[in-house]
C-alpha positions, 0 to 999 in steps of 0.5 A: 056577892049572893050565891043565889042572886042572878045577874043580867048581861050588863052585870056580868060585863061589869063584873068581868070586864067583857063586853055585853056583845062578847058575853052574848056571843058565848051565851049563844053558843052554849058556852055560858048559858043563862040560868033563867030569864026575867019576865020580859025574856031577859037572860039571867046568870048565876054567879058560876058564870063569872067563873066560866067567863074568866076560864073562857077568856084565859083559854081564848087567850091561850088560842083554844077554839070555841068547840074545845073550850065549851067541852072543857067548861062543861067538863066533857074534856079533861083540861090537863089533856086539852092543855097538853095537846094544845101545847104540842100544837103550839110547839109545832107552830113555834118550830115553824115560825123559827124556821121561817125567821131563820130563812128570812133572816138569812135572806136579808143578811145575804141579799139572796135571790129568789132561787137561793131563798127557795133552796134555803126554805127547802133545806130548813124544812127537811124532815129528820130523816131527810136531814140524815140522808143529806148528811150521810151522803155528804160524809160518805162522799168525803170519807166512804170507802177509806180504811175504817181502822184509820179512824174515819168512823169516829170522824164521821160521827163527830161531824154529824149534825144533830138539830134538836127537836125544838131548835132556836133560830140561830141553830136553824140558821146554822143548819141551812148554811151547813146543808148548803156547804155540804153540797159544795162539790169542791169542799166535798172533793177537798175533804176526800183528798185530805181523808185519802192522804190521812189513810195513806199516812196511816198505812205507811206508819205503825198502825199498832201505835197511837199517833197524833193527827199532824194538824194537831201536832202543828197547832201544839208546837206553834201555839207557844210561838204565836204567844211568844211573837216569834215570826215564821222566818226568824231563827227562833222558828228553826227548832219549832219546824224541826220538832214538827217535821221529826215527830211527823217523820217518826209517826209515819216511818219516813225520813224527814227529807224534802218529799216528806216536808212537801207532803206535810206542807200539802196536808197543812194547807189542805187542813187550813181550808176555811170551809172546814173550819166554818163547817165545824163552827156551824156544827158546834152551834147546831149540836150546842157544843163549845165553839171550836178553836180557830187553827188558821193563825197556827197553820198560816204560821207554820206553812210560812215557816216550812216554806222558808225551810224546804230542806231543813234549818240550814235554808233559814240561813240562806242569803236573803233570809232573816 
């Protein structure tokens, strides 16, 4: 191509693949002005018009508005600055679309009512400050007012969701469900009851030593039994139950009597609340953590085994037990 040659709109259309109408539109708005006109008054363009039209098409494909495009091609605005600002605007739009997608997906899966959908939308569009306030209210209701030395500060921190600045649809959906779950008054009460029990056990025991959480003790002792296929009512379960009871009794400084066994049973049953496990699963999705292990099989096994031995291993040999 001759750098000094002038081209008609038709020539530019053939060179760029744009329509004559589109080129005339950009020309009328001063984005690709003509270099000259023919004696008959027809517009004529220099070779630089081809490059400008290619740039305009790219910027339009990226969603920039015409006034901004004109300033870019006229070098009134820095392209990197415009690109950065537009990228941020697109990021906001993407976050909004992800939120809408998550809400609509959840509504479709659950068969939600309009009222439920409205609540989900409100929870999904909370600001970071509002999310922290909601989570703080939930955790303070569950753990507030209890002995900080019992480790509740760390527990509250570990149960705090941290939705990233650009969450994916799965994280938004998980946040909506977790936020709904945190408003469940029965769930709040159950967690608070479990926390009170933990605080009371901590106060009874030796506060100077490190002790494993009873639920963790149960899981550690029962895991091998589950792998070995030992049933809760079998004689092989006797030493497992007694090991857990003995360790728990030692930790809290209390004899392994009927009352202690009942207290341990209550604690494990409370820890077995499926809502607690679901909260931890959702938390892992939101915070991009590995999914938590499911303690339900170990807790179910142990509660059945302990119920079969309310006073000790001698109960397992009682008539009617196998």
